[in-house]
C-alpha positions as CSV (number, residue, x, y, z in Angstrom):
1,M,-96.4,14.9,45.8
2,A,-98.2,12.4,43.7
3,Y,-97.0,11.4,40.2
4,I,-98.5,9.6,37.3
5,G,-96.1,6.8,36.7
6,K,-92.6,6.4,38.4
7,A,-91.4,9.2,40.6
8,P,-88.5,11.2,39.1
9,V,-85.0,10.3,40.3
10,N,-83.1,13.3,39.0
11,G,-82.7,14.9,42.4
12,F,-83.7,18.4,41.3
13,H,-83.4,20.9,44.1
14,S,-82.1,18.4,46.7
15,K,-80.0,19.8,49.6
16,Q,-76.8,18.4,51.2
17,T,-75.3,19.6,54.5
18,L,-71.5,19.4,54.8
19,S,-69.7,18.6,58.1
20,T,-66.7,21.0,58.1
21,D,-63.6,20.8,60.3
22,G,-61.4,23.6,59.0
23,S,-59.0,21.3,57.1
24,T,-61.1,19.1,54.8
25,T,-61.5,20.6,51.3
26,T,-62.9,17.6,49.3
27,F,-66.4,16.2,50.0
28,T,-68.4,13.5,48.3
29,L,-71.6,14.7,46.6
30,D,-74.9,12.9,47.1
31,F,-75.6,13.2,43.4
32,T,-73.4,13.3,40.4
33,V,-73.5,16.6,38.6
34,A,-72.1,17.6,35.2
35,D,-70.9,21.1,36.0
36,E,-70.0,23.4,38.9
37,T,-72.9,25.7,37.9
38,A,-75.4,22.9,38.7
39,L,-74.8,23.6,42.5
40,I,-75.6,26.5,44.9
41,V,-73.0,26.4,47.7
42,S,-73.2,28.4,50.9
43,V,-70.4,28.5,53.5
44,G,-71.1,30.6,56.7
45,G,-74.1,32.2,55.0
46,V,-72.0,33.3,52.0
47,L,-72.7,32.0,48.5
48,Q,-69.5,30.6,46.8
49,E,-68.6,31.4,43.2
50,P,-68.5,28.3,41.0
51,K,-65.1,27.3,39.5
52,V,-63.5,29.9,41.7
53,A,-64.3,29.0,45.3
54,Y,-64.8,25.3,44.4
55,N,-64.5,22.8,41.5
56,L,-65.7,19.3,40.7
57,S,-63.6,16.1,40.7
58,G,-64.1,12.5,40.1
59,G,-66.3,13.0,37.1
60,G,-68.8,15.2,39.0
61,T,-68.9,12.9,42.1
62,S,-67.0,15.2,44.5
63,I,-66.6,18.9,45.3
64,V,-63.2,20.4,46.1
65,F,-63.0,23.8,47.9
66,T,-60.2,26.2,47.2
67,A,-60.0,26.9,50.9
68,A,-61.2,24.5,53.7
69,P,-64.4,25.7,55.3
70,A,-64.0,26.5,59.0
71,A,-65.4,24.1,61.6
72,T,-67.7,26.8,62.9
73,D,-69.2,27.6,59.5
74,T,-72.5,26.2,58.4
75,A,-72.0,24.8,54.9
76,Y,-74.6,23.3,52.6
77,I,-75.1,22.5,48.9
78,Q,-78.3,23.1,46.9
79,F,-78.5,20.8,43.8
80,L,-80.0,22.6,40.8
81,G,-79.7,19.5,38.6
82,Q,-78.1,16.0,38.3
83,A,-76.1,14.3,35.6
84,I,-78.4,12.0,33.8
85,V,-76.9,8.7,32.4
86,Q,-79.0,7.4,29.6
87,N,-78.3,3.9,28.4
88,L,-79.1,3.3,24.8
89,L,-79.3,-0.5,24.7
90,D,-80.6,-1.1,21.2
91,L,-80.7,1.2,18.2
92,S,-81.4,-1.7,15.7
93,G,-79.5,0.0,12.9
94,A,-81.1,3.4,13.4
95,A,-78.8,6.4,12.9
96,L,-77.6,8.3,15.9
97,I,-77.9,11.9,14.9
98,L,-75.2,14.2,16.4
99,D,-75.5,17.7,14.9
100,A,-78.2,20.3,14.5
101,D,-78.7,19.9,10.8
102,N,-79.0,16.1,11.1
103,D,-76.2,15.3,8.6
104,T,-73.6,14.0,11.1
105,T,-74.4,10.4,12.2
106,I,-73.2,7.1,13.6
107,T,-75.0,4.2,11.9
108,A,-74.8,0.4,12.1
109,D,-77.3,-0.5,9.5
110,T,-74.9,-3.1,8.0
111,D,-74.2,-6.1,10.1
112,D,-70.9,-5.9,12.1
113,Q,-70.1,-2.5,10.6
114,I,-70.3,1.0,12.0
115,D,-70.3,4.0,9.7
116,I,-69.4,7.5,10.7
117,A,-70.9,10.1,8.4
118,I,-69.9,13.8,8.5
119,A,-71.8,16.4,6.4
120,G,-73.8,13.6,4.9
121,A,-70.8,11.5,3.6
122,D,-69.3,8.4,5.1
123,D,-65.8,9.2,6.2
124,F,-64.8,6.5,8.7
125,Q,-65.8,2.8,9.2
126,F,-65.4,0.2,11.8
127,T,-65.5,-3.5,11.1
128,A,-64.2,-6.5,13.1
129,N,-60.6,-5.7,14.1
130,K,-60.4,-2.9,11.6
131,F,-60.8,0.9,11.4
132,S,-61.0,2.4,7.9
133,V,-60.6,5.9,6.7
134,L,-62.8,6.0,3.5
135,S,-62.0,7.6,0.2
136,G,-61.9,11.4,0.3
137,S,-61.4,11.5,4.1
138,N,-58.3,11.9,6.2
139,Q,-57.1,11.3,9.7
140,S,-55.2,14.4,10.8
141,F,-52.7,14.6,13.7
142,A,-51.5,17.9,15.1
143,D,-47.8,18.6,15.4
144,N,-46.1,16.3,18.0
145,T,-49.3,14.2,18.1
146,K,-48.3,10.7,17.6
147,G,-49.9,7.7,16.0
148,L,-48.9,4.8,18.3
149,F,-48.7,1.2,17.3
150,G,-47.9,-2.0,19.1
151,T,-48.7,-3.2,22.7
152,G,-45.9,-1.1,24.1
153,D,-46.4,1.8,21.7
154,D,-43.3,0.5,19.9
155,L,-43.9,2.3,16.6
156,E,-44.6,6.1,16.4
157,I,-45.6,8.2,13.4
158,Y,-45.7,11.9,13.9
159,H,-44.6,15.4,12.7
160,D,-42.8,17.7,15.1
161,G,-43.6,20.9,13.2
162,T,-40.4,20.7,11.2
163,N,-39.6,17.0,10.4
164,S,-41.7,13.9,10.0
165,Y,-40.8,10.7,11.8
166,I,-41.5,6.9,11.7
167,A,-39.8,5.8,14.9
168,N,-39.4,2.2,15.9
169,K,-38.4,1.0,19.4
170,T,-38.6,-2.8,19.1
171,G,-37.5,-5.3,16.4
172,A,-36.9,-4.3,12.8
173,L,-38.6,-1.5,11.0
174,K,-39.6,-3.0,7.6
175,I,-40.7,-0.9,4.7
176,A,-41.4,-3.7,2.2
177,T,-43.9,-5.2,-0.1
178,E,-45.1,-8.6,0.9
179,T,-45.7,-9.7,-2.7
180,S,-42.7,-10.4,-5.0
181,G,-42.3,-8.2,-8.0
182,I,-44.0,-5.1,-6.6
183,A,-41.8,-2.0,-6.6
184,L,-41.2,0.1,-3.5
185,T,-40.5,3.8,-4.1
186,I,-38.9,6.1,-1.5
187,G,-38.6,9.8,-2.1
188,H,-39.4,12.0,-5.1
189,T,-37.5,12.6,-8.3
190,T,-36.4,16.1,-7.1
191,S,-36.0,15.3,-3.3
192,E,-33.3,13.7,-1.2
193,T,-33.7,10.6,0.9
194,T,-31.3,10.4,3.9
195,V,-30.4,7.2,5.7
196,A,-29.1,8.4,9.0
197,D,-27.9,5.0,10.2
198,N,-26.8,1.7,8.7
199,L,-28.5,0.5,5.5
200,T,-28.4,-3.1,4.5
201,V,-29.5,-4.2,1.0
202,T,-30.0,-7.9,0.7
203,G,-31.0,-7.8,-3.0
204,N,-29.8,-5.7,-5.9
205,L,-29.3,-1.9,-5.6
206,T,-29.9,0.0,-8.7
207,V,-29.1,3.7,-8.7
208,G,-30.6,5.8,-11.6
209,G,-28.9,9.0,-10.7
210,T,-25.7,10.1,-9.0
211,T,-24.7,8.5,-5.7
212,S,-22.9,10.8,-3.3
213,F,-21.3,9.3,-0.2
214,G,-19.9,12.7,1.1
215,D,-16.7,12.1,3.0
216,F,-17.8,8.8,4.4
217,D,-16.4,5.3,3.8
218,I,-17.8,2.5,1.8
219,T,-16.9,-0.7,3.6
220,N,-17.4,-4.5,3.1
221,V,-18.3,-4.3,-0.6
222,G,-18.7,-7.7,-2.3
223,S,-19.2,-6.9,-6.0
224,I,-20.1,-3.5,-7.4
225,A,-20.8,-2.6,-11.0
226,L,-20.2,1.1,-11.9
227,D,-19.7,3.2,-14.9
228,T,-18.1,6.2,-13.2
229,I,-16.9,7.1,-9.7
230,T,-16.6,10.8,-9.0
231,N,-15.7,12.7,-5.8
232,D,-16.3,16.1,-4.2
233,G,-12.8,17.5,-4.9
234,T,-10.9,15.4,-2.3
235,D,-9.1,12.0,-2.6
236,I,-10.7,8.7,-3.3
237,T,-9.2,5.9,-1.1
238,L,-9.6,2.2,-1.8
239,D,-8.7,0.3,1.4
240,S,-8.9,-3.5,1.5
241,S,-7.9,-5.9,4.3
242,A,-7.0,-8.4,1.6
243,D,-6.5,-7.8,-2.2
244,I,-7.8,-5.1,-4.5
245,V,-8.8,-6.7,-7.8
246,I,-9.4,-4.7,-10.9
247,D,-11.2,-6.8,-13.5
248,A,-11.9,-5.1,-16.8
249,A,-13.9,-7.3,-19.2
250,G,-13.1,-4.8,-22.0
251,G,-9.4,-5.5,-21.6
252,N,-8.2,-2.0,-20.8
253,V,-7.6,-0.2,-17.5
254,E,-7.3,3.5,-18.2
255,F,-5.9,6.3,-16.0
256,K,-7.0,9.9,-16.7
257,D,-6.1,13.4,-15.4
258,A,-9.1,15.7,-15.5
259,G,-10.6,13.6,-18.3
260,T,-7.5,13.4,-20.4
261,L,-6.1,9.8,-20.9
262,Q,-2.6,9.5,-19.4
263,L,-2.0,5.8,-19.1
264,T,-3.6,2.6,-20.4
265,I,-3.0,-1.0,-19.2
266,D,-4.0,-3.1,-22.3
267,M,-4.6,-6.7,-21.3
268,D,-6.0,-8.2,-24.5
269,G,-4.8,-6.0,-27.3
270,T,-1.7,-8.1,-28.0
271,A,-1.8,-11.9,-27.6
272,G,0.4,-13.1,-24.8
273,A,1.4,-9.6,-23.7
274,Q,0.2,-7.1,-21.2
275,V,0.8,-3.6,-22.6
276,I,1.4,-0.4,-20.6
277,Q,0.9,2.6,-23.0
278,L,1.0,6.3,-22.4
279,G,-1.9,8.4,-23.5
280,V,-0.1,11.7,-24.3
281,D,2.4,11.9,-27.1
282,S,5.9,13.1,-26.1
283,D,5.3,12.0,-22.5
284,D,7.8,9.7,-20.7
285,L,7.0,6.9,-18.2
286,V,9.0,7.7,-15.1
287,F,9.7,5.4,-12.0
288,N,10.5,7.4,-8.8
289,Q,11.6,6.5,-5.3
290,Y,9.3,7.4,-2.4
291,D,11.0,10.8,-2.0
292,G,10.4,11.6,-5.7
293,S,14.0,10.8,-6.8
294,E,14.0,9.4,-10.4
295,V,15.2,5.8,-10.8
296,M,14.3,4.9,-14.3
297,R,12.6,6.6,-17.3
298,I,11.1,5.0,-20.5
299,A,11.4,8.0,-22.8
300,D,9.5,9.1,-25.9
301,D,12.7,8.4,-27.9
302,R,12.2,4.6,-27.1
303,A,15.2,4.5,-24.8
304,V,15.3,3.5,-21.1
305,Y,17.1,6.0,-19.0
306,F,18.5,5.4,-15.5
307,F,18.8,8.0,-12.7
308,D,17.6,10.8,-15.0
309,K,17.2,11.6,-18.6
310,G,20.9,12.0,-19.2
311,G,23.7,9.9,-20.7
312,E,22.8,6.6,-19.0
313,K,20.3,4.7,-21.2
314,I,19.5,1.4,-23.0
315,S,18.2,1.6,-26.5
316,S,17.7,-0.5,-29.6
317,D,17.1,0.3,-33.3
318,G,15.5,-3.1,-34.0
319,T,18.9,-4.7,-34.9
320,D,21.6,-3.6,-32.4
321,F,21.2,-3.2,-28.7
322,T,23.0,-0.2,-27.2
323,F,24.1,0.7,-23.7
324,N,25.0,4.3,-23.1
325,S,26.7,5.5,-19.9
326,G,27.7,9.0,-18.8
327,N,30.6,7.5,-17.0
328,D,31.2,3.8,-16.0
329,I,29.2,0.7,-16.6
330,N,29.4,-1.6,-13.6
331,L,28.3,-5.2,-13.9
332,T,27.8,-6.9,-10.6
333,A,26.7,-10.6,-10.5
334,T,26.5,-13.1,-7.6
335,T,27.6,-15.8,-10.1
336,D,28.6,-15.5,-13.7
337,I,27.9,-13.1,-16.6
338,N,27.4,-15.6,-19.5
339,I,28.1,-14.7,-23.1
340,P,27.2,-17.4,-25.6
341,S,29.9,-19.3,-27.6
342,N,31.3,-17.5,-30.6
343,V,29.7,-14.2,-29.5
344,G,32.3,-11.6,-28.7
345,L,32.7,-8.3,-27.0
346,T,34.2,-5.7,-29.4
347,F,35.9,-2.5,-28.4
348,G,35.8,0.3,-31.0
349,N,35.4,-2.2,-33.8
350,D,35.7,-5.9,-34.6
351,A,39.5,-5.6,-34.6
352,E,39.5,-5.3,-30.8
353,K,37.5,-8.2,-29.4
354,I,37.1,-10.7,-26.7
355,E,35.4,-14.0,-27.8
356,G,35.2,-17.6,-26.7
357,D,34.2,-20.7,-28.5
358,G,33.2,-22.7,-25.4
359,T,36.8,-23.9,-24.9
360,D,39.3,-21.2,-25.7
361,L,39.1,-17.5,-25.1
362,T,40.6,-15.1,-27.6
363,I,41.5,-11.5,-27.0
364,S,42.4,-9.7,-30.2
365,G,43.5,-6.1,-30.7
366,N,46.4,-3.9,-32.0
367,N,48.0,-3.5,-28.6
368,I,46.5,-5.1,-25.4
369,N,47.3,-3.0,-22.4
370,L,46.7,-4.4,-18.9
371,T,46.4,-1.7,-16.3
372,A,45.7,-2.7,-12.8
373,T,45.8,-0.7,-9.5
374,A,47.0,-3.9,-7.8
375,D,47.9,-7.3,-9.3
376,V,46.9,-9.1,-12.5
377,V,46.4,-12.6,-10.9
378,I,46.8,-15.8,-12.9
379,P,46.0,-19.1,-11.1
380,N,48.7,-21.7,-10.2
381,N,49.8,-23.9,-13.1
382,V,48.0,-21.7,-15.6
383,G,50.3,-20.2,-18.1
384,I,50.4,-17.3,-20.6
385,Q,51.3,-18.6,-24.0
386,F,52.9,-16.6,-26.8
387,G,52.3,-18.2,-30.2
388,G,52.2,-21.7,-28.9
389,A,52.9,-23.9,-25.9
390,S,56.7,-23.6,-26.4
391,E,56.6,-19.9,-25.5
392,K,55.0,-19.7,-22.1
393,I,55.1,-18.0,-18.7
394,E,53.7,-20.2,-15.9
395,G,53.9,-20.4,-12.1
396,D,53.0,-23.1,-9.6
397,G,52.6,-20.8,-6.6
398,T,56.3,-21.0,-5.7
399,D,58.4,-20.9,-8.9
400,L,57.9,-19.0,-12.1
401,V,59.0,-20.6,-15.4
402,I,59.5,-18.7,-18.6
403,S,59.9,-21.1,-21.5
404,A,60.7,-20.2,-25.1
405,N,62.9,-21.0,-28.1
406,N,64.9,-17.8,-27.8
407,L,64.2,-15.5,-24.8
408,T,65.1,-11.9,-25.3
409,I,65.0,-9.5,-22.4
410,D,65.3,-5.9,-23.7
411,A,65.3,-2.9,-21.4
412,A,65.6,0.7,-22.3
413,A,67.6,1.2,-19.1
414,D,69.0,-1.5,-16.8
415,I,68.1,-5.1,-16.3
416,I,68.1,-5.8,-12.6
417,L,68.2,-9.4,-11.3
418,D,67.3,-9.6,-7.6
419,A,67.4,-13.1,-5.9
420,A,66.5,-13.1,-2.3
421,G,67.9,-16.7,-2.2
422,N,71.4,-15.3,-3.1
423,D,71.7,-17.8,-6.0
424,F,71.4,-17.0,-9.7
425,Q,71.2,-20.4,-11.5
426,F,71.9,-21.0,-15.2
427,K,70.5,-24.2,-16.7
428,A,70.8,-26.0,-20.1
429,N,67.7,-27.9,-21.0
430,G,66.8,-28.3,-17.3
431,T,70.4,-29.2,-16.2
432,H,72.0,-26.8,-13.7
433,I,75.3,-25.6,-15.2
434,L,76.4,-22.4,-13.4
435,S,75.6,-20.4,-10.3
436,I,76.4,-16.9,-9.3
437,V,76.1,-16.8,-5.5
438,N,76.2,-14.1,-2.9
439,S,78.5,-15.3,-0.1
440,S,78.5,-12.6,2.6
441,S,78.6,-10.0,-0.1
442,D,81.4,-11.9,-1.9
443,V,80.4,-12.9,-5.5
444,V,81.1,-16.6,-6.2
445,I,81.0,-17.9,-9.8
446,K,81.1,-21.6,-10.0
447,P,80.3,-24.4,-12.4
448,I,77.8,-27.0,-11.2
449,A,78.7,-29.9,-13.4
450,D,81.7,-31.9,-12.1
451,T,84.9,-32.0,-14.3
452,K,83.7,-29.0,-16.2
453,D,85.7,-25.7,-16.6
454,I,84.8,-22.0,-16.8
455,I,86.1,-20.8,-20.1
456,F,86.5,-17.1,-21.2
457,Q,86.4,-16.6,-25.0
458,Q,86.6,-13.8,-27.5
459,R,83.6,-12.9,-29.7
460,D,84.9,-15.3,-32.4
461,G,85.2,-18.2,-30.0
462,T,89.0,-17.8,-29.3
463,E,89.8,-18.9,-25.8
464,V,91.4,-16.4,-23.6
465,A,91.5,-18.0,-20.2
466,R,90.0,-21.0,-18.4
467,V,89.3,-21.9,-14.7
468,E,89.9,-25.6,-14.8
469,D,88.2,-28.3,-12.8
470,N,91.5,-28.8,-10.9
471,G,91.4,-25.2,-9.7
472,T,94.0,-23.9,-12.1
473,F,93.5,-20.5,-13.8
474,N,95.0,-21.1,-17.2
475,I,95.8,-18.1,-19.5
476,V,96.5,-18.8,-23.2
477,D,99.9,-17.8,-24.4
478,D,100.1,-14.2,-25.6
479,K,96.8,-13.4,-23.9
480,L,98.1,-11.7,-20.8
481,A,98.5,-7.9,-20.6
482,I,99.2,-5.5,-17.8
483,D,97.8,-2.0,-18.1
484,G,97.4,-2.6,-21.9
485,T,100.9,-3.9,-22.4
486,A,101.1,-7.5,-23.5
487,V,103.2,-9.8,-21.4
488,T,105.1,-12.1,-23.8
489,V,106.9,-14.3,-21.3
490,T,106.3,-18.0,-21.3
491,A,105.4,-20.2,-18.4
492,T,108.9,-21.6,-18.3
493,E,110.4,-18.1,-18.2
494,I,108.1,-17.2,-15.4
495,N,109.1,-20.2,-13.4
496,A,112.8,-19.3,-13.9
497,V,112.6,-15.9,-12.3
498,T,113.5,-15.3,-8.8
499,S,111.2,-16.0,-6.0
500,K,110.8,-12.3,-5.4
501,A,109.9,-11.6,-9.0
502,T,107.6,-14.6,-9.0
503,K,105.8,-13.1,-6.0
504,G,105.5,-9.7,-7.7
505,F,104.1,-11.3,-10.8
506,A,101.6,-13.3,-8.7
507,I,100.6,-10.0,-7.1
508,A,100.2,-8.4,-10.5
509,A,98.2,-11.3,-11.8
510,A,96.0,-11.2,-8.8
511,I,95.3,-7.6,-9.5
512,V,94.4,-8.2,-13.1
513,F,92.3,-11.3,-12.7
514,G,90.9,-10.6,-9.2
């Protein structure tokens, strides 16, 4: 057929015969078509239903049968049309009209700029390296449709039908202003903003409302400025690997119970003093052990109690200092308990007192009673004086010396002298004069000074008898009696009697004088 101009190349009504083998389902088409309905397909003399018996693939370049045609079947394709590719090489700024009423266009009438207009208004714009959504327009993404950013789609922005996400896979996700001094607002005045992972603030963090941390920890805090810390009904724990420092520029640290002031530490109210003050009148300040047992109490009556609020306390009236004890007061010191010179300990009143002047110690009282369950120990060569040095009791660790002008020993019952050395010594001004000695249970009375006698006298000094230095027992005349009857004989008369009588008298004398 002859044509005016170039012959058409659209391939209308062309026929293609297929070589079937009973296994091949995909065949390459001679012409590219846009839809399955652009083909009439016959297999074994039976027309095939488009999109049921066969479909297109490869952008309309191949036909795919649902079932492979048999090798004995004659198969062919009749082309009703062909996909036409039209190349628009140069619009020169003219609008490409896309819809039926001519108000949706793509235009490039400005150099290096493409405008997309919908319903007669510019909505989107392309410029070099930039795509813009213009004022009044939006870019809408369906649920779970993501806006992907980065070479590896590292940043995703999407909504899953319930929550919205800005998800970052690589590097840091920065929500920031690149110009200093421009504020960044996250959230709404009535909405909550949740940080599900770690949050680092390199500048200052200002909280205009209430900050709630739930039951989670606040760690590694440098400096924090707060007016009030409240909790959700549980405990608040401050845990530091080093020190916990409370710095109150106002000078007071206050402790409250349900809003009521209970205790104040006042650090600047009194110069040179740190004051601990209770906040409730009539309350006491109590110090307990770990198990709750009371150790000490500073009571509202301005006294310090020990163990409990009983009889053991320390108090002062501004003049006198008073110790009260329910039982004993025990003073235990590893060295000395020092009382200044001329300051005494009084018992009952000033009449009973112990006081020292730095040299001497004075114990004064009506009667001084020493009661010890063991000994009252006085060091060696330290004496007890009575009135002065002339009246003294002193020991050197071996001997005890009692010195006095006159020494009186007065006992309501007996005076018992017990000398384990078997010798009772009598001295005069340090000179040994007489001893009474135990000799195998015999009692020996002997003078110590040589040439001296033992003299027996009456109360008025009248001599009765004498044991002389020569061993003679001399009885004064008229001073001998037997059984109360005076013996009036003289020594001459005694010597004149018979030997037998002499012996009898000697026996009688021995009986009388032992």
